C-alpha positions, 0 to 999 in steps of 0.5 A: 783318658787324658793325654798331655802333648808337649812340643807340638811342632815336633809332631808336625815335623815327624809327620813329614818323615813317615818314610824315614822314621819309625811310627810309634804306637801308644796304648792305654798305659800311657797317660802323658807323652813328652817330647825332647827339645827340637834339635838345632841344626847347622849345615855348611857346604864345602868343596866335596863335602857338606858338614852338618852339626847339631847342638846336644839335646837333653835326655837324648839317647842318640840322633838320626840324620836324614838327607833329602834331595828333591823331597826324597830321603836319599840316606840316613845315619845313626849317631850316639848321644855324644856325636854331634857332627858329621861330614857327608861326602856321599855323591855330592853334586855341584849346585844340587841342594841337599836338605838335612834333618836331625831326629833326637831319639828318646830311650823310652820312645818305644815303651808302652808300659809307662805312665809318662813316655818321652817321644823323639823330636825332629828338627826343621830342615837346613838346606845347602847347595853342593860344591863339587870341584873337578876330580883332578883338584889337589887337596890344597887347591880345594880352597879356590872352590869355597863359596862356589869359586873356581880355580881361576877366581878363587873365593876361599881364604888362601892364608889358611892353606897350609904351606911351608911358610906358615907352619910354625915349629918351636920349643917351649921351656918344658922341652916340648916341641910345638907345631902350629898350622892353619887348617880348613874344615874339609881337610884332615891333617896328619902331623909329623916331625923329622929329626935330621942332622946338623946339615938339616937332612930330612929323616924318617917322619915320626907321628905327632898326632893321627888324623886331625880335623877342625870343626871350624874353617880357617883357624889355626891349631896346635899340637905338641910332643916330647923332645927325645933326642938331639937334631934339627927338627922340622914339621911335616904335614900331610893334608888329605881331602875328606872326599875320596875324589880328591884324596891324594895326600900332599906333604908339606915340610916347614921352612922353620926348624928347631935345633936341639943340641947334643949332650955329649955322654958315653959308656963305650968308646973306640979308637981308630986311626987316632980318632976316638968315637964315643957312644952311649948304649943304654940297652934299655929293657922293660918287663912286667913284675910278678905283682898282685895286680899285674900292672907294674913294669920294671924298666932297666938301663945302663948309665953314662958318663960325660965325655968331657971329664968322665963324671957320671951323668946325674940321676935326675938327667934320666927321664923315662916316658911311657906310650901306647905302642905305635903311638906317641902320647908320651907320659912320664912313668909313675916311679922315680929313677934310681941307681941299682948299685953303687959304681955299677952305673945301672939304673931302674924305674918302676911304672904302674900302667893304667891298663895291662891289656895293651902293649907299651913302649918306654922311651929313655931321654937323657937331658940337662934341660937344654941338650939331649943325649943321642942314645944307641943300641948295641948295633950302633943305631939310634935307639932309646926305646923298649917295648913290653907286651900286654901282661894280660893276653887276649882270648882266642876268637869267639865267633858270633853268627846269625841266620834267618829262622822263623818268618812271620809273613803276616806281620812281616817279622823274622826270627834269628837263630844265633850261633856262638862258637867258643874257641876250641883251645882251652874253651872249658874256662871261657865263660859267656858273661853277656849277650846283647842285641842291637837293631839299626835302620836298614839304611845304616850299614855302619858296623857298630862298636861295643859302646853302641850296645845299651847293656842296661836296656834289658836285652841281656839274653845270657839266661836264654842260651842253649848248648850247641850239639856236637857235630858228628865229625868235629868238636864244637863248643858254644851256644845257640839263642833265638831272638824274635820278631825283628822287622826292617832292621840290621841286627847285630849281636854282642857277646862278652866273654871272660877267661882266667888270666885273659883280657875280657872278650867282646865279639860282635857279629856281622849284620843280619839284614831283616827285610821281610817281603809280603807273601805272594797271593794266588789268583785263579780266573774262569769265564762264566755266562750269566744271562747272556753277559760275558763275565770272568770270575776271579778268586784271590787267595792268600794263606798269610794275610791280616787286616794290615794288607789290602788287595788291588785287582788289575786286568790287561789284554793278552797283547800286554801280557809282558813285563811292560804290560799296561794294566787297568785297575778294577774297582773290585773292592777286595778289601783288607785281609785276614789269615786264609784270605779268600775273595771272589770278584766277577768282572764283566767283559766284552768279546771282540767281533772275532768271537774271542778275547783273551784277558789277563788278571793279577792282584797286588797285595800292599802293606805300607810301601811293601808290595807282593804281586800274584801270578798272572792268570789268562782267561779266553772269553768267547761267544760260546761262554 
C-alpha cells in the first residue's frame, strides 16, 4: 500500500530520541502519514537558569521539551499547546553545555484507524552553556554574571537592575497610579504601592500585581492600579531570582512619590478641647440579591457632606469597584450609584458579577477627580471595602484514588482500579458528570490541572462506573472503575461532579506511576558426562514471555559469585520467548587439576531498556561427573 511521508527531516530527528519519545506503530489502515512543522527553538543562558522558547506549531496539541547533557537525556517536560516558554533551573552547572529539543505533539499521533495520520515533529537541538554564580549572590547582583561575567568584571547591563532611582511612579488623567521599572528576564518581580501620610511614612504594602516576569531581557515594563484614597504613594518592588539558590527577596522602594490630596468630607464629628474632628464612616456592605440568576450583588453605603459648607457630596463623586477577594484587579461595577431616599444620605448600587462562585471585595472611592476622601469604619480605622462570599458554594470533597490492579508481565502493562468516594454529607444529590484519564511521561511529575484533560478525546468513562459496596463498619458512597493496559506513564483521573445549588466540582487524583518490570525467569543447571567431556546442562524457564523478550546466558566461577562478580556471556543462542518459555543449553567446561571446579550461571531477560535477572545457579563439576 502506498504511503506518503512529509517533512522527512522530522523522521531523522525523531530517530535520535528513541530513549525519550514514544515509538508509534502504524497499520494497514493508514494510507498517508503527515508531519507537523518542525518547531523553531531558542535558548538563552542567564545566571542560574536557561530560558527556552519556541514558536507555535499549527495543529500541535502540545509540546515536549527534552534536555540533554553529554548526549544523555537528563529531563523532559510536557506543555499545553499554548505554552511556548519555560525556565530550566534544574541542576544548572557553570560552563556545562545543555542541549534542548522540542517535540510538537499531534493529537492523532497514536491513531491507527484513520486514512490520514498526523505525526509528531522534533526540532533540531539548541545548545547553551550554563551560568551559575556563587550561591551567596543576591538577586539584584546576578546581572554581573550575565554573558559569563564576574562580580569583579560584570558583563550585564546595570541600567536594567531595578533600583530606588529608576522606579517611576506617576498619576494619569483617569486617576490611575502607573508604575514603570526596568526588568531582567531571569528575575520575577512583585509590585506593590505604599500609601503613607504627608510625612511620607511608608505604610503597609498593597499589591499592584502578582509575580511579573519578562520574556525579554533588559526592557522596561509598566503596571497600573486604581487610586482609592489620599496619601503619599510610593512603589515597592520585590525582586526574586528564578533559581532558588539565589531566592532571597530584595525590596526596593522608589525615590519618586505621588501625593494624592484629601477631599474633606464627613458624616460624623466630635469636639474635644475646642478641636473638632471630622470623620466619614461609610459603613459599606454587600449582599447577594435573591434573583433568578443569583449573580446580582447589592452594595449599600452612607453618604457624606463637605466639611466646608455641609452640602451633600454629589452622587457622581461615589465610585464603586469590584475585585476578586485578595486581588487588586479593580473593575467598575455594572450599575449606577443612586440615593435610596431623599434627605437620608444613603446610597446603593447593584452589580451583576461574572462568576458567582468566587468571593468578591467591593471598594468605595469618593473623589472629585483630583482629590480623594479618606473613608473609615465605625472603629475609626481606614476602611472603604466590603466583601461578599460566593453565592454558589463549593461542594464537599470527592476523593479520587487509583491503585495497581491486574499486571500483564508479558506486555509490561498495568491495569488501575480507581475508587471515587463521594462526600457522605448530602451525597445523595451529588452526581458524577464525567470521568477522564490523563497519561503523562514518567519523567513529567508535575501535577496536572483540569484544563490538561482532553474531554473530547473519547476517554469519558462515566458509563463504566460501578457502585462501591458498603464496608461493614462504615458508610461509603461512590464508584469504582478499572482502566486497562497503561504502560510507562504517570496516570491521573479527573472526576467532575454536580450538586444542586453548588459550584461544579473538579477532583483530580494523585499520580499512579506505571513502570512495570519484566517478570523474573528461572534457571536450573546440572553437570552431565557425555563421552568424557565435562558439560553442564542449563534450563531456562519463564512463565511470562513473548517474542519481544530475548535471553542472554552468563557464566562465572565461584570466586566471582557475589554482587561484583565478573560474568562471561555465553553464545547460547537462547532466542526470543513465547508464553511458558523453556530452553535448554549445554555448556562445555573444564575441570581444575584438583579434580573439581564450581561454576555459577544466570540468565538476563531483556526488552528494550528493561531487564530482569534470574536467580543464580551453582554447579560443581568434578572428574567423576
